[in-house]
MIZANU-190555 format. One record per residue (C-alpha): residue number from 1; x, y, z. Coordinates in pm, 1 decimal. Each point is the difference from the previous one (the first is absolute). Layout:
REM MIZANU-190555
+-----+----------+----------+----------+
|   n |     east |    north |       up |
+-----+----------+----------+----------+
| NUM |        X |        Y |        Z |
...
+-----+----------+----------+----------+
//
This chain:
REM MIZANU-190555
+-----+----------+----------+----------+
|   n |     east |    north |       up |
+-----+----------+----------+----------+
|   1 |  -2425.3 |   2065.7 |    230.3 |
|   2 |   -288.4 |    266.5 |    -46.1 |
|   3 |   -150.4 |    156.3 |    271.5 |
|   4 |   -327.0 |   -161.3 |    -75.8 |
|   5 |    156.1 |   -326.8 |     34.2 |
|   6 |    147.9 |     78.6 |    316.0 |
|   7 |   -321.7 |    133.3 |    165.5 |
|   8 |   -148.0 |   -393.7 |    -53.5 |
|   9 |    304.4 |   -191.7 |    128.6 |
|  10 |   -109.8 |   -148.8 |    335.1 |
|  11 |    341.8 |   -109.0 |    113.3 |
|  12 |   -113.0 |   -153.7 |    322.5 |
|  13 |   -256.2 |   -203.6 |   -155.6 |
|  14 |    266.6 |   -108.1 |   -260.0 |
|  15 |    254.1 |   -117.4 |    266.2 |
|  16 |   -265.4 |   -238.8 |    121.1 |
|  17 |     11.2 |   -187.0 |   -318.7 |
|  18 |    182.7 |   -351.9 |     25.1 |
|  19 |    309.1 |    -61.6 |   -193.9 |
|  20 |   -113.0 |   -223.1 |   -312.2 |
|  21 |    298.9 |   -264.6 |    -61.9 |
|  22 |     75.7 |    -92.4 |   -344.9 |
|  23 |   -107.9 |   -399.5 |    -55.2 |
|  24 |    314.7 |   -223.8 |    -24.6 |
|  25 |     47.5 |   -332.8 |   -164.0 |
|  26 |     35.9 |   -265.0 |    280.6 |
|  27 |    391.7 |    -67.1 |     44.8 |
|  28 |    -31.6 |   -367.6 |    -28.4 |
|  29 |   -145.2 |     88.6 |   -327.8 |
|  30 |    175.3 |    256.1 |   -119.0 |
|  31 |    350.1 |   -184.8 |      6.7 |
|  32 |   -148.0 |   -226.3 |   -254.1 |
|  33 |    -14.1 |    274.6 |   -253.3 |
|  34 |    191.0 |    343.3 |   -118.2 |
|  35 |   -358.1 |    207.8 |     25.5 |
|  36 |    -13.7 |    337.2 |    182.3 |
|  37 |    -45.6 |    -85.4 |    412.5 |
|  38 |   -237.6 |    302.6 |     -3.6 |
|  39 |   -315.8 |    -87.7 |   -183.7 |
|  40 |   -103.2 |    385.4 |     20.4 |
|  41 |   -293.3 |    199.9 |    110.8 |
|  42 |   -371.8 |     -3.5 |   -174.1 |
|  43 |   -164.1 |    350.4 |    -46.1 |
|  44 |   -183.8 |     23.6 |    292.3 |
|  45 |    263.5 |    -82.6 |    241.8 |
|  46 |    237.2 |    217.3 |   -185.7 |
|  47 |   -240.8 |    316.1 |     26.5 |
|  48 |    -32.7 |    -67.8 |    345.8 |
|  49 |    361.2 |    -41.8 |    118.2 |
|  50 |     24.8 |    348.5 |   -214.1 |
|  51 |   -236.3 |    142.0 |    196.5 |
|  52 |    243.7 |    -93.9 |    313.3 |
|  53 |    180.6 |    318.2 |   -120.6 |
|  54 |    -61.1 |    321.7 |    225.2 |
|  55 |    137.7 |    216.1 |   -283.7 |
|  56 |    206.2 |    192.5 |    210.7 |
|  57 |    101.9 |    327.5 |   -130.4 |
|  58 |    370.8 |    -43.8 |    107.1 |
|  59 |      7.7 |   -329.5 |   -212.1 |
|  60 |    325.2 |   -139.9 |    136.4 |
|  61 |    -58.9 |   -292.9 |   -199.3 |
|  62 |     83.1 |    227.8 |   -330.2 |
|  63 |    333.6 |    126.9 |    144.2 |
|  64 |    116.8 |   -348.9 |    102.4 |
|  65 |    -65.4 |   -115.6 |   -364.8 |
|  66 |    298.8 |     18.3 |   -219.5 |
|  67 |   -214.5 |    121.5 |   -287.6 |
|  68 |   -226.5 |    212.8 |    185.8 |
|  69 |   -323.4 |   -187.1 |    -70.5 |
|  70 |   -304.9 |    159.1 |     68.7 |
|  71 |   -128.3 |   -289.6 |    240.6 |
|  72 |   -289.4 |    188.1 |    157.2 |
|  73 |   -117.5 |    119.5 |   -322.5 |
|  74 |      7.4 |   -335.3 |   -192.6 |
|  75 |   -179.0 |   -166.8 |    328.7 |
|  76 |   -276.4 |    236.2 |    -12.1 |
|  77 |    -70.1 |    -71.2 |   -359.3 |
|  78 |     -6.2 |   -358.0 |     73.5 |
|  79 |   -208.5 |     28.2 |    281.6 |
|  80 |   -228.8 |    187.5 |   -218.6 |
|  81 |     -1.1 |   -280.4 |   -260.0 |
|  82 |    217.9 |    183.0 |   -270.1 |
|  83 |    211.7 |   -256.1 |    -51.5 |
|  84 |    150.1 |    148.4 |   -322.0 |
|  85 |     43.5 |    317.1 |    164.1 |
|  86 |    190.6 |   -160.5 |    272.2 |
|  87 |    245.2 |   -142.9 |   -250.7 |
|  88 |     27.4 |    339.1 |   -140.3 |
|  89 |    101.8 |    149.9 |    323.4 |
|  90 |    254.6 |   -269.0 |     45.1 |
|  91 |    155.3 |     -0.1 |   -352.4 |
|  92 |     42.8 |    362.9 |      2.1 |
|  93 |    319.7 |    -37.6 |    222.1 |
|  94 |     47.8 |   -369.5 |    -30.1 |
|  95 |     88.4 |   -178.8 |   -285.9 |
|  96 |    -70.9 |   -353.6 |    131.8 |
|  97 |   -265.7 |     -8.7 |    271.8 |
|  98 |    -38.0 |   -355.8 |    -59.5 |
|  99 |    375.7 |    -98.4 |     78.3 |
| 100 |     12.6 |    239.9 |    285.3 |
| 101 |   -333.6 |   -105.0 |    152.9 |
| 102 |    169.0 |   -362.6 |    -12.2 |
| 103 |    337.4 |     72.2 |     90.5 |
| 104 |     80.3 |    330.7 |    231.2 |
| 105 |     57.3 |    -22.4 |    329.1 |
| 106 |   -294.7 |    194.6 |     94.3 |
| 107 |     40.6 |    -84.6 |    371.1 |
| 108 |    316.6 |    226.9 |    -21.0 |
| 109 |   -152.9 |    257.3 |   -239.5 |
| 110 |   -338.9 |    136.7 |    -32.5 |
| 111 |   -181.5 |   -275.9 |    235.3 |
| 112 |    287.5 |     86.6 |    234.9 |
| 113 |   -140.4 |    328.8 |     69.8 |
| 114 |   -352.4 |    -61.4 |    -24.7 |
| 115 |   -179.9 |    232.6 |    271.6 |
| 116 |   -251.6 |   -303.0 |     31.4 |
| 117 |    278.3 |   -231.1 |     56.4 |
| 118 |     68.8 |    224.7 |    381.1 |
| 119 |   -302.1 |   -154.5 |    105.0 |
| 120 |    -98.1 |   -275.1 |   -220.9 |
| 121 |    158.1 |   -229.4 |   -284.6 |
| 122 |     88.7 |    235.1 |   -269.3 |
| 123 |   -219.1 |     23.1 |   -308.5 |
| 124 |    117.4 |   -258.3 |   -238.1 |
| 125 |    161.1 |    237.8 |   -294.6 |
| 126 |    195.1 |   -226.5 |   -183.0 |
| 127 |   -269.0 |   -252.2 |    -32.5 |
| 128 |   -236.8 |    283.1 |   -128.2 |
| 129 |    254.2 |    110.2 |   -199.2 |
| 130 |     35.6 |   -328.0 |   -204.5 |
| 131 |   -390.7 |    -50.9 |      2.3 |
| 132 |    -75.4 |    328.1 |   -154.0 |
| 133 |    277.5 |    -67.3 |   -273.7 |
| 134 |   -152.7 |   -346.5 |    -71.2 |
| 135 |   -331.5 |    131.2 |    -30.8 |
| 136 |    111.3 |    275.1 |   -251.0 |
| 137 |    188.8 |   -300.3 |   -173.1 |
| 138 |   -296.0 |   -216.2 |      4.2 |
| 139 |   -229.6 |    247.3 |   -152.2 |
| 140 |    196.4 |     87.3 |   -312.3 |
| 141 |    376.6 |    101.8 |    153.9 |
| 142 |    112.9 |    343.8 |    -26.5 |
| 143 |   -100.7 |    241.9 |   -274.9 |
| 144 |    231.8 |     50.8 |   -280.5 |
| 145 |     94.1 |    391.8 |     -0.5 |
| 146 |     27.1 |    201.9 |   -304.6 |
| 147 |    378.2 |     33.6 |    -47.5 |
| 148 |    176.4 |    333.4 |    -99.7 |
| 149 |    179.0 |     40.3 |   -312.8 |
| 150 |    342.8 |   -167.9 |      9.0 |
| 151 |    309.1 |    184.1 |     80.1 |
| 152 |    221.2 |   -206.5 |   -190.2 |
| 153 |    238.5 |    -88.4 |    300.3 |
| 154 |     58.4 |   -345.5 |     71.9 |
| 155 |     83.3 |   -162.5 |    322.4 |
| 156 |    148.9 |   -341.8 |     72.5 |
| 157 |    -92.5 |   -148.3 |    379.3 |
| 158 |    199.9 |   -251.6 |    142.7 |
| 159 |   -215.8 |   -261.7 |    198.1 |
| 160 |   -346.4 |    -54.4 |      3.5 |
| 161 |    -58.1 |     -8.3 |    386.7 |
| 162 |   -258.1 |    249.8 |    197.2 |
| 163 |    243.4 |    300.8 |    -81.1 |
| 164 |     28.2 |    -81.4 |   -373.0 |
| 165 |   -319.2 |    -48.9 |    -18.2 |
| 166 |   -113.7 |    327.7 |    131.1 |
| 167 |    246.7 |    224.0 |   -196.4 |
| 168 |   -113.3 |   -180.5 |   -322.9 |
| 169 |   -371.7 |     88.2 |     69.3 |
| 170 |    101.5 |    374.5 |    128.1 |
| 171 |    220.4 |     42.6 |   -335.3 |
| 172 |   -230.0 |   -154.4 |   -215.7 |
| 173 |   -280.1 |    226.9 |    113.6 |
| 174 |    175.9 |    323.0 |    -93.6 |
| 175 |     58.8 |   -129.7 |   -347.0 |
| 176 |    383.3 |   -140.5 |     22.5 |
| 177 |     69.7 |   -324.3 |   -186.2 |
| 178 |    101.5 |   -273.3 |    260.3 |
| 179 |    170.8 |   -326.1 |    -50.0 |
| 180 |     46.4 |   -195.1 |    314.9 |
| 181 |    304.6 |   -274.8 |     24.5 |
| 182 |    -59.4 |   -308.8 |    219.3 |
| 183 |    244.7 |   -249.8 |     64.8 |
| 184 |   -244.3 |   -273.1 |    104.4 |
| 185 |   -228.9 |   -170.6 |   -274.3 |
| 186 |   -332.8 |    192.6 |    125.8 |
| 187 |    -57.6 |    334.8 |    148.7 |
| 188 |    -21.8 |     85.1 |    361.3 |
| 189 |    331.0 |    -31.7 |    152.0 |
| 190 |    -28.8 |    -77.5 |    370.0 |
| 191 |   -370.3 |     31.2 |    -29.7 |
| 192 |    -13.2 |   -331.0 |   -231.1 |
| 193 |    308.5 |   -180.9 |     99.6 |
| 194 |     50.8 |    120.8 |    390.7 |
| 195 |   -339.8 |     -5.4 |    123.2 |
| 196 |   -193.9 |   -318.7 |     12.8 |
| 197 |   -340.8 |    -47.8 |   -142.8 |
| 198 |   -126.1 |    -35.3 |    361.8 |
| 199 |     45.6 |    371.5 |    122.4 |
| 200 |   -102.4 |    117.7 |   -365.5 |
| 201 |   -137.6 |   -150.3 |   -306.5 |
| 202 |    209.1 |     37.6 |   -309.2 |
| 203 |   -309.4 |    147.1 |   -174.9 |
| 204 |     47.5 |    326.5 |    145.2 |
| 205 |    311.3 |     12.1 |   -175.3 |
| 206 |   -143.1 |   -104.5 |   -319.7 |
| 207 |   -262.4 |    254.0 |     41.7 |
| 208 |    242.4 |    307.5 |     33.5 |
| 209 |    211.9 |   -140.9 |   -277.5 |
| 210 |   -311.6 |    -11.0 |   -227.6 |
| 211 |    -70.0 |    346.8 |     95.3 |
| 212 |    376.2 |    112.3 |   -109.8 |
| 213 |    -81.0 |   -163.6 |   -329.8 |
| 214 |   -286.8 |    186.6 |    -62.5 |
| 215 |    238.4 |    350.5 |     72.1 |
| 216 |    224.1 |   -132.6 |   -235.3 |
| 217 |    262.4 |   -126.7 |    196.6 |
| 218 |    235.5 |   -240.2 |   -135.5 |
| 219 |    177.3 |   -297.8 |    178.4 |
| 220 |    309.8 |   -196.1 |    -71.8 |
| 221 |     62.1 |   -298.4 |    206.5 |
| 222 |    318.4 |   -234.4 |     47.5 |
| 223 |    228.0 |    305.2 |    -36.0 |
| 224 |    229.2 |    102.4 |    304.1 |
| 225 |    102.8 |    330.2 |    -26.6 |
| 226 |    353.8 |     29.0 |     76.1 |
| 227 |     88.1 |   -304.3 |   -124.9 |
| 228 |   -215.7 |    -78.2 |   -343.1 |
| 229 |      4.3 |    363.9 |    -67.9 |
| 230 |    168.9 |    296.9 |    169.4 |
| 231 |   -172.3 |    316.6 |    124.9 |
| 232 |    221.4 |    202.0 |   -237.3 |
| 233 |   -109.0 |   -237.3 |   -296.9 |
| 234 |   -374.1 |     85.5 |     76.4 |
| 235 |     94.3 |    371.7 |    -20.7 |
| 236 |    188.6 |    -80.7 |   -362.3 |
| 237 |   -342.8 |   -192.4 |    -55.9 |
| 238 |   -158.7 |    346.4 |      5.4 |
| 239 |   -172.3 |     -4.6 |    342.2 |
| 240 |      3.5 |    382.4 |    177.6 |
| 241 |     14.5 |   -120.6 |    373.0 |
| 242 |     38.2 |   -355.4 |    170.9 |
| 243 |   -180.3 |   -129.8 |    343.8 |
| 244 |    176.8 |   -228.2 |    199.9 |
| 245 |   -279.5 |   -190.8 |    219.1 |
| 246 |    199.3 |   -330.2 |    -12.2 |
| 247 |    -19.8 |    -21.9 |    375.1 |
| 248 |    179.2 |   -152.6 |    261.4 |
| 249 |    -13.7 |   -396.8 |   -105.0 |
| 250 |    322.5 |   -128.3 |     91.8 |
| 251 |     -9.3 |   -230.6 |    312.4 |
| 252 |    227.0 |     33.7 |    267.8 |
| 253 |    210.4 |   -307.6 |     60.7 |
| 254 |     53.7 |   -158.7 |    375.8 |
| 255 |    392.8 |    -52.0 |   -109.0 |
| 256 |     26.8 |   -309.6 |    245.1 |
| 257 |    141.7 |   -341.2 |    -81.5 |
| 258 |   -205.0 |   -210.1 |   -211.4 |
| 259 |   -215.5 |    281.2 |   -142.1 |
| 260 |     64.1 |   -147.5 |   -419.6 |
| 261 |   -125.9 |   -355.8 |    117.9 |
| 262 |   -296.2 |   -152.8 |   -223.0 |
| 263 |   -345.9 |     87.2 |    148.4 |
| 264 |     62.7 |    350.6 |    141.4 |
| 265 |   -161.4 |    275.5 |   -198.2 |
| 266 |     -5.9 |    390.4 |     33.1 |
| 267 |   -310.8 |    126.2 |     55.6 |
| 268 |    -92.1 |    120.3 |   -367.0 |
| 269 |     82.5 |   -314.3 |   -168.4 |
| 270 |   -190.2 |   -213.9 |    249.8 |
| 271 |   -315.8 |    220.8 |    -16.1 |
| 272 |    -40.9 |     24.9 |   -401.9 |
| 273 |     97.5 |   -359.6 |    -47.5 |
| 274 |   -268.8 |    -92.7 |    273.4 |
| 275 |   -277.0 |    227.5 |    -76.5 |
| 276 |     22.9 |     82.1 |   -402.5 |
| 277 |   -109.6 |   -249.9 |   -275.6 |
| 278 |    316.9 |    -76.6 |   -211.3 |
| 279 |    -90.9 |    220.8 |   -303.5 |
| 280 |     59.5 |    304.8 |    179.9 |
| 281 |    335.2 |    -91.9 |    142.9 |
| 282 |    319.3 |     18.8 |   -179.2 |
| 283 |    146.2 |   -353.9 |   -148.4 |
| 284 |    225.5 |    -82.1 |    280.0 |
| 285 |   -258.4 |     62.3 |    257.2 |
| 286 |   -279.9 |   -192.5 |   -154.1 |
| 287 |     65.1 |   -327.3 |    213.4 |
| 288 |   -247.0 |     -0.7 |    295.2 |
| 289 |    184.0 |    -53.0 |    342.1 |
| 290 |    -39.7 |   -300.2 |    170.1 |
| 291 |    -21.0 |    111.0 |    374.3 |
| 292 |      5.4 |   -335.3 |    182.9 |
| 293 |   -162.2 |    -42.4 |    362.6 |
| 294 |    197.5 |    298.5 |    191.4 |
| 295 |     72.7 |    354.8 |   -122.2 |
| 296 |    200.7 |    226.9 |    195.2 |
| 297 |    -38.2 |    378.4 |    -86.7 |
| 298 |    251.1 |    232.0 |    155.1 |
| 299 |   -145.3 |    375.5 |     51.3 |
| 300 |   -282.6 |    189.7 |    182.1 |
| 301 |   -131.6 |    249.2 |   -252.6 |
| 302 |   -290.2 |    -25.0 |   -238.6 |
| 303 |    227.2 |   -165.7 |   -280.5 |
| 304 |     84.1 |   -284.2 |    292.1 |
| 305 |   -397.9 |    -50.3 |     48.4 |
| 306 |    -45.7 |     -9.2 |   -390.0 |
| 307 |    255.7 |   -274.9 |     -3.6 |
| 308 |   -137.8 |   -210.1 |    295.7 |
| 309 |   -379.8 |     37.0 |    -91.9 |
| 310 |     91.1 |    -85.8 |   -374.6 |
| 311 |    195.3 |   -312.2 |    136.9 |
| 312 |   -311.9 |   -137.8 |    164.7 |
| 313 |   -168.5 |     26.1 |   -337.3 |
| 314 |    274.5 |   -215.1 |   -170.1 |
| 315 |   -127.1 |   -268.8 |    239.1 |
| 316 |    271.2 |     15.7 |    237.9 |
| 317 |    -75.1 |   -191.9 |    322.3 |
| 318 |    160.4 |    214.0 |    222.5 |
| 319 |    111.5 |    403.2 |    -52.5 |
| 320 |    238.7 |    166.1 |    266.3 |
| 321 |     91.5 |    335.7 |     14.8 |
| 322 |    331.6 |    106.0 |    148.6 |
| 323 |     92.5 |    331.2 |    120.0 |
| 324 |    221.1 |    160.2 |    212.9 |
| 325 |   -166.1 |    207.3 |    228.1 |
| 326 |   -352.2 |      1.2 |    153.2 |
| 327 |   -335.4 |     55.5 |   -144.5 |
| 328 |    -16.4 |    322.9 |    123.5 |
| 329 |    306.0 |    104.4 |   -187.5 |
| 330 |   -170.6 |   -141.0 |   -312.3 |
| 331 |     23.2 |    259.1 |   -317.2 |
| 332 |   -331.4 |    -32.9 |   -210.3 |
| 333 |   -357.5 |    -36.7 |     41.3 |
| 334 |   -160.2 |   -179.6 |    314.5 |
| 335 |   -270.6 |    -90.6 |   -244.3 |
| 336 |    227.0 |   -241.4 |   -209.6 |
| 337 |    162.7 |   -117.4 |    334.7 |
| 338 |   -356.1 |    -76.9 |    109.0 |
| 339 |    -80.4 |   -188.1 |   -316.1 |
| 340 |    311.6 |   -199.1 |     27.3 |
| 341 |    -85.2 |   -111.8 |    360.2 |
| 342 |   -351.5 |    -93.8 |   -111.6 |
| 343 |    128.9 |   -226.5 |   -266.0 |
| 344 |    221.7 |   -181.5 |    212.9 |
| 345 |    336.0 |    152.4 |    -69.9 |
| 346 |    241.9 |    -86.4 |    315.8 |
| 347 |    199.3 |    295.1 |    118.5 |
| 348 |    346.5 |    -39.6 |    176.1 |
| 349 |     99.7 |    352.1 |    109.3 |
| 350 |    406.3 |     90.8 |    136.2 |
| 351 |    111.9 |   -232.1 |   -245.8 |
| 352 |    316.8 |     76.6 |   -171.6 |
| 353 |    103.4 |   -221.1 |   -329.2 |
| 354 |    390.8 |    -79.7 |     23.2 |
| 355 |     15.9 |   -312.5 |   -271.6 |
| 356 |   -209.0 |   -187.1 |   -230.6 |
| 357 |    104.3 |   -360.0 |     24.6 |
| 358 |     17.7 |   -210.0 |   -309.3 |
| 359 |   -143.7 |   -354.8 |    -52.9 |
| 360 |      3.7 |   -200.5 |   -299.8 |
| 361 |    118.2 |    120.2 |   -345.4 |
| 362 |     59.1 |    346.6 |    148.9 |
| 363 |   -378.6 |     42.1 |    101.1 |
| 364 |    -39.6 |    212.0 |    323.3 |
| 365 |   -140.6 |   -200.5 |    252.1 |
| 366 |      7.4 |    207.3 |    317.8 |
| 367 |     59.9 |    333.5 |    105.3 |
| 368 |    186.5 |     55.6 |    311.6 |
| 369 |    -74.6 |    324.8 |    222.5 |
| 370 |    116.7 |    160.1 |    301.6 |
| 371 |   -223.9 |    118.1 |    271.0 |
| 372 |      7.0 |    349.8 |     62.7 |
| 373 |   -128.4 |    285.3 |    239.6 |
| 374 |    -73.0 |    391.1 |    -43.1 |
| 375 |    299.7 |    204.5 |     80.9 |
| 376 |      2.7 |    395.7 |    -48.3 |
| 377 |   -183.9 |    153.0 |   -299.7 |
| 378 |    175.5 |     24.3 |   -327.9 |
| 379 |      7.6 |    261.2 |   -282.5 |
| 380 |   -365.2 |   -120.1 |    -90.4 |
| 381 |   -115.7 |     80.2 |    342.0 |
| 382 |    -91.6 |   -332.9 |     81.6 |
| 383 |    196.6 |   -207.2 |    284.7 |
| 384 |    300.2 |   -198.4 |   -132.1 |
| 385 |    -22.4 |   -362.3 |    -41.7 |
| 386 |    318.3 |   -161.6 |    251.4 |
| 387 |     89.3 |   -337.6 |    -58.2 |
| 388 |    -31.7 |   -219.5 |    305.4 |
| 389 |    328.0 |   -221.7 |     40.1 |
| 390 |    -72.0 |   -363.2 |    -26.0 |
| 391 |   -334.8 |    -11.4 |    -96.5 |
| 392 |     25.1 |   -116.3 |   -349.7 |
| 393 |   -281.8 |   -243.9 |   -141.0 |
| 394 |    -88.9 |   -129.4 |   -316.1 |
| 395 |   -361.8 |    -13.7 |   -207.7 |
| 396 |    -41.5 |   -239.3 |   -320.6 |
| 397 |    -94.4 |    142.1 |   -319.1 |
| 398 |    -54.9 |   -124.3 |   -344.7 |
| 399 |    -23.9 |    384.4 |   -125.8 |
| 400 |    121.9 |    308.5 |    147.5 |
| 401 |   -106.2 |    364.9 |   -108.2 |
| 402 |    209.0 |    309.4 |     68.0 |
| 403 |   -199.4 |    282.9 |     61.6 |
| 404 |    219.9 |    277.4 |    207.6 |
| 405 |    -88.9 |    300.3 |   -227.7 |
| 406 |     85.8 |    163.4 |   -356.9 |
| 407 |    232.0 |    271.5 |   -134.1 |
| 408 |     26.7 |    175.7 |   -355.6 |
| 409 |    192.0 |   -199.9 |   -250.7 |
| 410 |    366.3 |    156.8 |   -111.2 |
| 411 |    -49.0 |    -67.9 |   -347.3 |
| 412 |   -147.6 |    301.9 |   -135.5 |
| 413 |    283.2 |    210.9 |    204.1 |
| 414 |    261.9 |   -210.1 |   -160.7 |
| 415 |   -134.5 |     38.2 |   -361.5 |
| 416 |   -122.6 |    344.1 |     46.9 |
| 417 |    305.2 |    274.9 |     -6.6 |
| 418 |    -61.7 |    295.9 |    287.5 |
| 419 |   -307.6 |   -164.9 |    130.0 |
| 420 |     71.9 |     51.3 |    378.2 |
| 421 |   -118.5 |   -214.7 |    256.0 |
| 422 |   -121.4 |    114.4 |    351.4 |
| 423 |    179.4 |   -118.3 |    341.0 |
| 424 |   -269.6 |   -296.6 |     28.3 |
| 425 |    118.2 |   -120.3 |   -352.6 |
| 426 |   -338.8 |    139.1 |   -168.4 |
| 427 |    -14.5 |    264.7 |   -280.1 |
| 428 |     87.7 |    304.6 |    128.3 |
| 429 |   -269.3 |    279.3 |    -85.0 |
| 430 |   -138.2 |    344.0 |    108.4 |
| 431 |   -336.7 |     32.8 |    123.6 |
| 432 |   -194.6 |     12.9 |   -353.2 |
| 433 |    175.8 |   -318.9 |   -101.0 |
| 434 |    278.9 |    155.0 |   -217.8 |
| 435 |    328.8 |   -213.6 |     28.9 |
| 436 |    356.0 |     85.9 |    -87.2 |
| 437 |    -59.6 |    -51.6 |   -379.1 |
| 438 |   -194.4 |    256.4 |   -192.4 |
| 439 |   -317.3 |   -136.2 |   -122.7 |
| 440 |     44.5 |   -326.4 |    235.4 |
| 441 |   -243.0 |     -3.1 |    300.6 |
| 442 |   -120.8 |   -251.9 |    253.1 |
| 443 |   -226.6 |    -79.5 |    259.5 |
| 444 |   -152.0 |   -270.4 |    241.1 |
| 445 |    214.1 |   -293.4 |    116.5 |
| 446 |    289.3 |    100.1 |   -259.7 |
| 447 |     55.2 |    310.6 |    231.7 |
| 448 |   -145.1 |   -131.8 |    344.7 |
| 449 |    111.6 |   -326.6 |    -11.7 |
| 450 |   -276.4 |   -263.9 |     90.4 |
| 451 |   -303.9 |    186.5 |    126.7 |
| 452 |   -372.7 |     19.0 |    -61.9 |
| 453 |   -227.0 |      0.9 |   -313.3 |
| 454 |   -162.9 |    343.5 |    108.9 |
| 455 |    354.8 |    153.0 |     74.4 |
| 456 |     77.6 |    -91.0 |   -358.2 |
| 457 |   -296.0 |    133.7 |   -154.8 |
| 458 |     21.8 |    324.1 |    191.0 |
| 459 |    352.5 |     38.9 |   -119.7 |
| 460 |    -77.7 |    -94.4 |   -354.9 |
| 461 |   -230.1 |    274.6 |    -17.7 |
| 462 |    222.4 |    279.2 |     87.5 |
| 463 |    259.8 |   -157.5 |   -227.5 |
| 464 |   -245.5 |    -31.6 |   -270.6 |
| 465 |    -48.5 |    392.9 |     63.7 |
| 466 |    343.3 |     72.5 |    -45.0 |
| 467 |     17.5 |   -188.6 |   -298.4 |
| 468 |   -236.2 |    178.5 |   -175.1 |
| 469 |    134.2 |    343.8 |     97.1 |
| 470 |    333.8 |   -148.3 |   -113.0 |
| 471 |   -134.1 |   -100.3 |   -332.5 |
| 472 |   -210.2 |    343.3 |    -52.9 |
| 473 |    297.6 |    194.6 |     69.1 |
| 474 |    167.4 |   -191.7 |   -269.5 |
| 475 |   -245.4 |     75.3 |   -249.4 |
| 476 |     18.2 |    391.7 |     65.9 |
| 477 |    355.4 |    -26.3 |    -41.0 |
| 478 |    -44.1 |   -161.3 |   -308.8 |
| 479 |   -219.1 |    236.1 |   -113.1 |
+-----+----------+----------+----------+
//
């Protein structure tokens, strides 16, 4: 902020501007479609909400953002009507502001540290970021920069989720050849196959992929690295470095009796079969799920909320979320839980599943639960659920979805000699993203385990810089 701008800021007047909520679809209507819940700002309302930013010199919102976005700078541009300028401020640090604006838990990051939030509702930073990115796209999209001369170096990227897409962009802009290998039939990884359309329209993934195509990035689909081709074979094909951005896509199992009954699904299979067209799925997942009258989802995080809300949109008459603690201990975003409540999801707290009950033809008929009470905190810092003796009960269910978290699949470790895992089972790396194998880098959920889109992007930018240094040192050594 310039000194001239600073003298123009009347912070007391700005604090009197009321919060401008983003219009949403009515719950009764939105459960009939897969469109985004939020309808978005118009320009006049967005400018007014941006004016609520008091442009404080300390800018704790920037420090709270893993990408160090210049939030006050972008909002000042928007306030002045310079939408494209605002977009460039965000894009100078964020490869995907349209996605972050929709998917980040702003209440725990930038908005959680917003100074305005100490006396009023915080500035709607996330919704404004999404608005700005959308406006830029509607006005012709991101300009394609002039690329530097090719370096002659090639990088294979495993996975086209947020980390993979971000690394691909950064390296292509530096002149390196990039080929991206995706196990699913379409690009996007968790962005396409894990996030329902009511949270983020798939067009935002397509916009990013179109941009990468214009930068010269190549995509290969239906290739599972570690199974169809190994990392060593990628090096044999002439790639100079490999980036692992496969994410944490393996769902955690409950390991209670009856889990293999028909009608019981892991979260990812349920989500992709419920909210994606068959042509975007592998052949074995193309048959739509018939959820029946009652769906029970076990879990309490954002994925569980995605599942319960997807179940409603498949036509289920009653959807139950069963969670072993109380709402106060739930992970994920309060906003998503609010939307689930608005849409009619029923919540059963302090319930622990102990058995899946079979009906006809080995199909699930009910879930047997045991009630719990909260005891002492466990390793997560949350109070541990303690079963109450003699409190068993059953809930009828035509479909059950297990959504209790994800972990990194072991396949790459099994097929890649000397690739070390962390104590948590993810890829072990240093702070730059360098793994134990020379030339192999990783970032995002592949390293952290299941985490946020914004942290994946921040990690990916650091890894891309490390890969660039590695490739240029390689070039210097060859010379």
